[in-house]
C-alpha positions in Angstrom: 0.0 -0.1 0.0 1.4 3.4 -1.0 1.4 6.7 0.9 -2.0 8.8 0.8 -0.6 11.2 -2.0 0.2 8.3 -4.3 -2.6 5.8 -3.3 -5.4 5.0 -5.8 -9.1 4.9 -4.9 -11.1 2.0 -5.3 -14.4 2.7 -6.6 -17.5 1.0 -7.9 -18.4 1.1 -11.8 -21.7 3.0 -11.7 -22.6 1.4 -15.1 -21.7 -2.0 -13.7 -23.9 -1.9 -10.9 -26.7 -0.6 -12.6 -26.3 -3.6 -15.0 -25.9 -6.2 -12.5 -28.3 -9.2 -13.6 -29.8 -11.5 -11.3 -31.1 -11.1 -7.8 -27.9 -12.4 -5.9 -25.7 -9.7 -7.8 -28.0 -6.8 -7.1 -28.5 -8.0 -3.4 -24.6 -8.2 -3.0 -24.1 -4.6 -4.4 -26.9 -3.2 -2.2 -25.2 -4.9 0.8 -21.8 -3.5 -0.1 -23.1 0.1 -0.5 -25.2 0.0 2.8 -22.3 -1.2 4.6 -20.2 1.6 3.3 -22.9 4.3 3.6 -24.1 3.1 7.3 -20.9 1.9 8.5 -18.7 4.8 8.0 -21.1 7.5 9.3 -19.4 8.1 12.2 -19.7 11.8 13.0 -23.4 11.2 13.8 -23.1 9.0 16.8 -20.3 11.0 18.2 -22.4 14.3 17.9 -25.4 12.5 19.6 -23.0 11.2 22.3 -21.5 14.6 22.9 -25.4 15.5 24.2 -24.6 12.8 26.9 -21.8 15.4 28.2 -24.2 18.4 28.3 -27.0 16.5 30.0 -26.9 15.3 33.7 -26.3 11.8 32.8 -24.4 9.7 35.3 -20.9 8.6 33.7 -21.4 10.7 30.7 -17.8 10.9 29.8 -17.2 7.2 30.0 -20.3 6.7 27.5 -19.0 9.2 25.4 -15.6 7.5 25.3 -17.3 4.2 24.6 -19.1 5.7 21.5 -15.7 7.3 20.2 -13.8 3.8 20.6 -16.7 2.0 18.7 -17.0 4.5 15.9 -13.2 4.5 15.4 -13.1 0.8 15.4 -15.9 0.7 13.0 -14.3 3.2 10.7 -10.9 1.5 10.7 -12.2 -2.0 10.3 -15.0 -1.7 7.9 -12.9 0.7 5.7 -10.1 -1.5 5.3 -12.4 -4.5 4.5 -14.4 -2.8 1.8 -12.4 -4.4 -1.2 -12.3 -7.6 0.5 -16.3 -7.4 0.9 -16.5 -6.4 -2.5 -14.6 -9.5 -3.7 -16.4 -11.9 -1.6 -19.8 -10.5 -2.8 -18.5 -10.5 -6.1 -19.3 -6.8 -6.8 -17.0 -5.4 -9.6 -14.6 -2.4 -8.4 -11.8 -0.5 -10.4 -8.8 1.4 -9.4 -9.3 5.4 -10.3 -6.3 7.1 -11.1 -6.4 10.7 -9.5 -7.3 13.3 -12.1 -5.1 16.0 -13.3 -5.7 19.5 -12.0 -7.8 21.7 -14.3 -9.0 25.3 -14.5 -12.2 26.2 -15.7 -14.3 29.1 -15.7 -18.0 29.2 -16.8 -19.5 32.5 -17.6 -23.0 33.7 -18.5 -22.0 35.5 -21.7 -19.0 34.9 -24.0 -16.5 37.5 -22.8 -15.2 40.1 -25.2 -11.5 40.1 -26.0 -10.6 36.8 -25.0 -8.9 34.7 -27.7 -7.6 31.1 -27.5 -5.0 30.3 -30.2 -2.5 27.4 -30.7 0.8 28.3 -32.1 1.2 26.6 -35.8 4.4 25.1 -36.8 6.3 27.5 -38.9 3.9 30.5 -37.9 5.8 33.9 -37.2 5.4 33.2 -33.3 6.9 29.7 -33.4 10.5 29.6 -31.8 10.3 33.3 -31.0 10.0 35.2 -27.5 7.0 37.3 -26.8 9.2 40.5 -26.9 10.3 39.5 -30.5 6.6 39.4 -31.7 6.9 43.2 -32.8 4.0 43.0 -35.2 1.5 42.3 -32.3 -1.0 45.2 -31.9 -0.1 47.4 -28.9 -3.2 46.5 -26.8 -2.4 42.6 -26.9 -1.7 40.9 -23.7 -0.5 37.1 -23.5 -2.2 35.9 -20.4 -1.6 32.1 -20.1 0.9 29.9 -22.3 0.1 26.0 -21.8 2.9 23.7 -23.1 2.6 19.8 -22.7 -0.4 20.4 -20.3 1.8 22.6 -18.0 1.2 26.3 -17.4 4.5 28.2 -18.5 5.2 31.6 -16.8 4.5 34.2 -19.1 7.5 37.0 -19.3 8.7 38.9 -22.5 11.5 36.4 -22.8 9.1 33.5 -22.7 9.7 31.4 -26.0 6.7 30.1 -27.8 6.8 26.9 -29.6 4.5 25.1 -32.0 1.4 23.6 -30.1 1.5 25.8 -27.3 -1.9 27.0 -26.2 -2.3 30.6 -25.7 -4.9 32.7 -24.1 -4.6 36.3 -25.4 -6.6 39.5 -24.3 -7.0 41.7 -27.3 -9.7 43.8 -29.0 -12.1 41.4 -31.2 -10.9 43.5 -34.4 -7.4 42.1 -33.7 -8.5 38.6 -34.2 -7.5 38.4 -38.0 -3.8 39.9 -37.2 -3.6 37.2 -34.2 -4.2 34.5 -36.7 -1.6 35.4 -38.9 0.9 35.7 -36.2 0.1 32.5 -34.2 -2.1 30.3 -36.6 -0.7 30.8 -40.0 2.6 29.5 -41.2 5.2 31.9 -42.7 4.5 32.5 -46.3 7.9 31.3 -48.1 6.9 33.3 -51.2 7.1 36.5 -49.1 10.1 38.7 -49.8 13.0 38.1 -47.1 14.3 41.3 -45.7 18.0 41.7 -47.0 20.8 42.4 -44.5 
């Protein structure tokens, strides 16, 4: 068993429980779910037992201690036996890997001035730093750069690469210019500046 940070979580397939055929399989799934739901709810008994401490009940602290010990024992024993109980009851379980971190914002209306672009291979932005993009309109702000599912710190010396996803703040009228700089390959027929 690994540490809590690297441990995976065992979970029931929701589709498999719904499609269990036969009375025995459905009963086994219900028994397992009932043992999880009712066996691990330790907060309610401890809360109710705390009322004993406020009331004038003889040996209230002893009764409270008994409840706490029973709840802790129940959580430890029942919690560690869930995979075993599922195996005995033939209830399918699977290992769920932790999901990666995600950033999402839902807005009522589409915001003005937000542009999501992907740097195309061979585009004017590919392989250049943000400060080298001299053709960018003045009021353009590169807010996010995501490369290989990692957020990159945006600075003037941040080099952009093909496949980078960018979130850019700019007026909507700048969209065609942004497309030329970030999403269209350089035109090989365009004249090259002489040195």
